[in-house]
C-alpha positions as CSV (number, residue, x, y, z in Angstrom):
1,X,-20.4,-35.1,33.5
2,X,-20.6,-32.2,35.9
3,X,-23.7,-30.0,35.7
4,X,-25.8,-32.7,34.1
5,X,-29.2,-33.6,35.7
6,X,-28.8,-37.2,36.8
7,X,-32.5,-38.1,36.5
8,X,-32.5,-37.1,32.8
9,X,-28.9,-36.9,31.7
10,X,-29.5,-35.1,28.4
11,X,-31.7,-32.3,29.7
12,X,-28.8,-29.9,29.9
13,X,-28.0,-30.4,26.2
14,X,-31.5,-29.3,25.1
15,X,-31.1,-26.8,22.2
16,X,-28.1,-28.6,20.6
17,X,-28.4,-28.1,16.9
18,X,-29.6,-31.3,15.2
19,X,-28.7,-31.9,11.6
20,X,-29.7,-34.5,9.0
21,X,-27.5,-37.6,9.4
22,X,-25.8,-39.7,6.8
23,X,-23.3,-42.4,7.0
24,X,-19.9,-40.9,7.9
25,X,-18.2,-42.9,5.1
26,X,-20.6,-42.0,2.5
27,X,-20.1,-39.5,-0.3
28,X,-21.6,-36.6,1.7
29,X,-19.2,-34.0,3.3
30,X,-19.9,-33.1,7.0
31,X,-21.2,-29.7,7.9
32,X,-18.6,-27.9,10.0
33,X,-20.7,-26.0,12.6
34,X,-19.3,-23.9,15.3
35,X,-19.0,-25.3,18.9
36,X,-19.6,-21.8,20.3
37,X,-22.9,-21.8,18.6
38,X,-23.9,-25.1,20.1
39,X,-23.2,-23.6,23.6
40,X,-25.2,-20.5,22.8
41,X,-28.2,-22.5,21.7
42,X,-28.0,-24.7,24.8
43,X,-27.7,-21.7,27.1
44,X,-30.7,-20.0,25.4
45,X,-32.9,-23.0,26.0
46,X,-31.6,-23.4,29.5
47,X,-32.4,-19.8,30.4
48,X,-35.8,-19.9,28.7
49,X,-37.3,-22.8,30.5
50,X,-35.4,-25.9,29.4
51,X,-37.9,-28.5,28.3
52,X,-40.8,-26.0,28.8
53,X,-39.2,-23.9,26.1
54,X,-40.2,-26.4,23.5
55,X,-43.8,-26.1,24.5
56,X,-44.0,-22.6,23.1
57,X,-45.5,-22.3,19.6
58,X,-42.5,-20.4,18.1
59,X,-39.6,-22.3,19.7
60,X,-38.0,-23.2,16.4
61,X,-38.2,-19.6,15.1
62,X,-36.6,-18.3,18.3
63,X,-33.7,-20.8,17.9
64,X,-33.3,-19.9,14.2
65,X,-33.1,-16.2,15.3
66,X,-30.4,-17.0,17.8
67,X,-28.4,-18.8,15.0
68,X,-28.9,-15.9,12.6
69,X,-27.7,-13.4,15.2
70,X,-24.7,-15.5,16.0
71,X,-23.5,-15.7,12.5
72,X,-24.2,-12.0,11.9
73,X,-22.3,-10.9,15.0
74,X,-19.4,-13.3,14.4
75,X,-19.1,-12.9,10.7
76,X,-19.1,-16.7,10.3
77,X,-20.6,-18.8,7.8
78,X,-21.2,-22.5,8.3
79,X,-19.4,-24.6,5.7
80,X,-19.0,-28.1,4.4
81,X,-15.8,-29.8,4.8
82,X,-13.4,-29.9,1.8
83,X,-12.3,-33.1,0.1
84,X,-9.0,-33.3,2.0
85,X,-10.7,-32.6,5.4
86,X,-13.2,-35.4,4.5
87,X,-10.3,-37.8,3.8
88,X,-8.6,-36.8,7.1
89,X,-11.8,-37.3,9.0
90,X,-12.4,-40.7,7.5
91,X,-8.9,-42.0,8.0
92,X,-8.9,-40.8,11.7
93,X,-12.2,-42.5,12.3
94,X,-11.2,-45.7,10.6
95,X,-7.9,-45.9,12.4
96,X,-9.5,-45.2,15.8
97,X,-12.2,-47.9,15.3
98,X,-9.7,-50.5,14.1
99,X,-7.3,-49.8,17.0
100,X,-10.2,-49.8,19.5
101,X,-11.4,-53.2,18.3
102,X,-7.9,-54.7,18.0
103,X,-7.1,-53.5,21.6
104,X,-10.2,-55.4,22.8
105,X,-9.6,-58.5,20.7
106,X,-6.0,-59.3,21.6
107,X,-3.9,-61.0,18.9
108,X,-6.6,-60.3,16.2
109,X,-6.2,-57.9,13.3
110,X,-9.2,-56.0,11.9
111,X,-9.2,-56.2,8.1
112,X,-12.9,-56.1,7.1
113,X,-15.1,-53.0,7.2
114,X,-18.9,-53.0,7.2
115,X,-20.0,-49.5,6.3
116,X,-22.2,-47.9,8.9
117,X,-25.7,-47.6,7.5
118,X,-24.4,-49.7,4.5
119,X,-23.3,-46.5,2.7
120,X,-19.7,-46.0,1.5
121,X,-18.0,-44.0,-1.3
122,X,-14.9,-44.1,-3.5
123,X,-13.1,-41.8,-0.9
124,X,-14.0,-44.3,1.8
125,X,-12.6,-47.2,-0.2
126,X,-9.3,-45.3,-0.7
127,X,-9.2,-44.4,3.1
128,X,-10.0,-48.0,4.1
129,X,-7.1,-49.2,1.9
130,X,-4.8,-46.6,3.5
131,X,-5.7,-47.8,7.0
132,X,-5.2,-51.5,6.3
133,X,-8.7,-52.9,5.5
134,X,-8.8,-55.6,2.8
135,X,-12.5,-55.6,2.2
136,X,-15.5,-53.4,2.4
137,X,-19.2,-54.4,2.9
138,X,-22.0,-52.2,1.6
139,X,-25.7,-52.7,2.3
140,X,-26.6,-52.5,-1.4
141,X,-24.9,-51.4,-4.6
142,X,-26.6,-50.5,-7.9
143,X,-26.8,-53.4,-10.4
144,X,-25.0,-55.8,-7.9
145,X,-27.1,-57.9,-5.6
146,X,-24.8,-60.7,-4.5
147,X,-21.1,-61.5,-4.1
148,X,-19.4,-63.8,-6.5
149,X,-16.0,-65.3,-7.0
150,X,-13.8,-62.5,-8.3
151,X,-16.0,-59.7,-6.9
152,X,-14.2,-56.5,-6.0
153,X,-13.3,-57.0,-2.3
154,X,-14.0,-53.3,-1.7
155,X,-17.5,-53.5,-3.1
156,X,-19.1,-56.5,-1.4
157,X,-22.7,-56.5,-0.4
158,X,-24.3,-57.7,2.8
159,X,-27.7,-58.2,4.2
160,X,-29.1,-55.3,6.3
161,X,-29.2,-55.7,10.0
162,X,-32.9,-56.5,10.2
163,X,-32.5,-59.8,8.3
164,X,-30.4,-61.2,11.1
165,X,-33.9,-62.4,12.5
166,X,-34.0,-64.9,9.5
167,X,-31.1,-66.9,11.0
168,X,-32.1,-70.1,12.8
169,X,-32.6,-70.0,16.5
170,X,-34.7,-68.5,19.2
171,X,-36.6,-65.4,18.1
172,X,-36.5,-66.2,14.4
173,X,-39.0,-64.2,12.3
174,X,-40.6,-64.9,9.0
175,X,-39.5,-62.9,6.0
176,X,-43.1,-61.6,5.7
177,X,-42.9,-60.1,9.3
178,X,-39.5,-58.5,8.5
179,X,-40.8,-56.9,5.3
180,X,-44.0,-55.7,7.0
181,X,-41.9,-54.1,9.8
182,X,-39.5,-52.4,7.3
183,X,-42.5,-51.0,5.4
184,X,-44.0,-49.7,8.7
185,X,-40.9,-48.0,9.9
186,X,-40.3,-46.5,6.4
187,X,-43.8,-45.0,6.4
188,X,-43.6,-43.7,9.9
189,X,-40.3,-42.0,9.2
190,X,-41.6,-40.3,6.0
191,X,-42.3,-36.6,6.3
192,X,-46.0,-35.8,6.7
193,X,-47.7,-33.4,4.3
194,X,-50.0,-30.7,5.6
């Protein structure tokens, strides 16, 4: 990556717009922002002090103004992807992931999909069938807590990643510790009032 500071490799990307993230196979469409806008925001931060820019009290207001000016001058409006674009994106990502894993695991076929963040959608189910998956694993589903014989193979539930520490072996944690940790992280991630 040319032009990137080797001691702190992401410093030259400061100013990149950050959006709320959701699982890419969930029901939420993606925001289609403009790549030129990303470059303009990064350049603005770079020319206004890089990391020092974020020490100013109004850094967020300044970046919002840069964005407003960009859209005003370019007559562009950010938009959400349409249903067909969402399907194309999902199929492309599922195919790419499947092929990447199969290339690394010679003579193995990837047939089972665990949704990132445990969140899927009806569109993701359709796309997974189109790309050759025979089962999908969600983190949770309403009114469905465990898999049974005859369960829909595209709506199977799984334990979240943090429960792996319950498995026997070195580093095993008690259920109490896992639940306390989950509560702590949930509270610390919650927006602060005031």
